[in-house]
N, C-alpha and C positions, 0 to 999 in steps of 0.2 A: 693084265695088260695095262700099262700106264700111258695114256695119251700124252703127246708132246704139249708142254705148257700147262699141265695139270697142277693146280694148287689146292691142297686140302687144308681146311681150317678146322681145328678141334678146340673146343673150350670146355671148361669144367673146373670143379674144385679139386679134383683128384687127377693124378697122372694117368693118361690113357694107357691101356694094356697093349702097347705096340713097342717095337724095338727102337725106342728113341735114341739109344746109344749109337746105333748104326747110322741113323740120320745125322746125328751130330758129327760123327767121324767123317761122313761124306760131305759135310758142310751143306746139307740140304734141309736144315731145320732152323726156323726162327722161333724163339721162345719169348713170350711176354708173361712174366711172372708178377708177383705182388709189387715188387719194386718199380717195375716198368709201368704198371697201371695206376700207381699211387698218384693222387692229386697233389699238386704243389700249392703254395700259398696263393700264387697268381691265379691258378685254376679256381680255387675256392672263392677268391675275391670276385672273380667274374660270375660265378654261380650265385653267390649271395646278391650280387648286383642285379641279376636277372629277377630275383625275388623282391627287389626294391628295399633290401635291408642294408642299412648303413652301419656296418660293424667295424670297429677299429682294427687296423691291420695286425696289431699285436695280439688281439683276441683271436683273430683268424689263424695266426701262426700257432697259438696255443692249441686251438681246435685241431689243426692239421697234425700236430705232434701227438695230441691225445688219441686221435683216431688213426694215427700212422698212415695218413693219406687215403684211408679206405673210402672209395667213391660212394658206395651205397650209404654208409654211415654219415658221410658229410652231406649227402643229398637229404637224408632224413633230418639232420640237424638244421639245415637251411629251411626246410618245410616247417619245422617246429618253431623256429624263430619267427618265420613269416606269419604263422597262424596266431602266435602270441603277440605279434607286433612289438617284440622286445628281444634284442639280441641276448639278454641275460637268460632267456629261456633255455639256452643250451648249456647252462652251467653244470648240471649233473646228468650226464647222458646215460649213466648206468642205473639210474633209479628204477625200481621194479616196474613202473608203469610207463616208462618212456618208450617212444617208438623204436629206438635203437635197441634197447634191452629186449623188447618184444621180438624184433627181427632176429637178434642173436639167438634167442631162446628157440624160436620156431624153425629157423633156417639152419642153424648150426648144431643145436643140442638135441632137439626132439628126434631127428633121424637116427641118432646114436642109440645103441642098446642101453637100457636103464643102468646096468652095472657100470658101463663105461662113463656115463654121465656122473654117477656117484663118485667114481674115482677121480674124474677131472675136477670135481669140487674140492677134493683134498689137495690136488696139485696147485690150486689157485694161490696158495700161500708161498709157493716155491718159485723163485725167479733168479737164476736159471735152474735147470734140473737136467739130470742124465738118467740113464737106465738104472744104475745102481741106487741112486738116491730115491728114485720113484719106487723101486722095489722095496726099499727100507720103509718108506712112509706108508705105502699101501699094504704092507705085510705080505709082499710077494704077488699081489693081485695084478699089478702092472709091472712091466720091465722094458728092456730095450726094444724087443720086437713090437710090443704094443705101441711104444712111442713112434717107431718107424711107420707103423700103419696109420697112426693119427696124422703123421706128417705127410705121407704119400697119398692116403685115401681121402682125407677130409680137410687138409690144409688148415688144421686148427692150431698147429704149432709151426714155429720156424726153427731151423737148424743153423747152428753157427759154431765157430771154433775151428782150429786147424784140423782136427780129426773128425769134425762133424758129429761129435758125441753129445754135445750140449743142445738143449732145446729151451724155448720159452713160449708161453702161450700168448697169443695176440692180445693186445691191450684191452680192447673192449670185451672180448670173451673172458679174459681174466677178471675184469671188473664185475661182470655179471656173476661169474662163478664165485668170486670172493664174497659177494652179498649172500649167496646161498650158504657158503661156508660159515659165515657169522651167525646163521640161523640154526646151525647144528648144536647139539647139546655140548656143554662145556667139557665133558669127559672126552669126547671125540676130538674136539679142537685141541685140547691140552695134549692128548696122545700124539697127534700129528706134529705139533710144534716140538715136543720133546724128542721125537724120532728124528726130525729134521735137524734139531740142535746137535744131537749126538753125532749125526753123520757129518755135518759141516765141521764140527770140532775135530773129529777123527781124520778129516781130510784137509787140515791146514787152512780152514776158512773161519778164523775166530770171530770176525765181525758179524758174519751171517749166523754163526752159532749163538752169539750173545743176543742177537735180534730175536731168535726163536725162543731162547730161554726166558727172555723178558715177557714175551707173549704167553708163555706157558706159566707165568708167574712163579718162576723158579729163579729168583734173583741170586740166591746163594750159589747156584750152579753157574750163573752168568758171571759172577765175580771171581770164579776160580781160574 
C-alpha cells in the first residue's frame, strides 16, 4: 500500500535492486547522478572562500576538472589547502599519502575483492576501454560482465558511447591505481602495454597503439 503523497529517497554508490525502468516509464522517478551532483567552479569558489583560502579562479577550474566536480574530493582538497595555508598544497592530489588518495583507497578500493583490485590496477593504463580490450589485457580475468558490475554496483567507472560499450575509470581513482601500476614489476607492466598495443592496432587505433608500444619500450613495433 502506497499512501498518497509518499516520496521515497534512496541513495548509494550502486543502483538499488528495484524496478527503476518501470518508474522511469511512469515518469515517477527523479534521478540525481554524478553529473547532477558535481560541483561547479562557482561552488568550489564559495567553498574555498568559507575556508578563507584565496585561490586563483584558474587554479580552481583546473581542480574541478581534475576531480571531475567530485564533492568529497574537492572538500578534502579545500581542507588540505587550509591546513597548509597554501593553495599549492593541492598540487598532487593522488600522491600516496594525500587525504584524497587515502579516501579513494579505503572507500572505493578496499571493499572490493582482492582479485578485482589487482585487475583494476592493470586497467589504469587504459582510457577508454571495453569488454574485449579488458579481456585481452587481463588474460580473460575480466570482461564485459565484470565491467557492467563495476559500473552498476560500485560506480567506479562511467559508460559512454552510442552503444554504451565503452568505459573509463574516474579520474582520481585512475590516478591512484596508476601509481600502484607503476610499482609493479617491469615484466607485468610491459606485458600489459604490449597486449594493449596489439589490441588497439588491430582495431584501427594507431595513435593509442603507438602510445603503448612506446611505454613497452618496443619502439621498432611503434614505428611499423
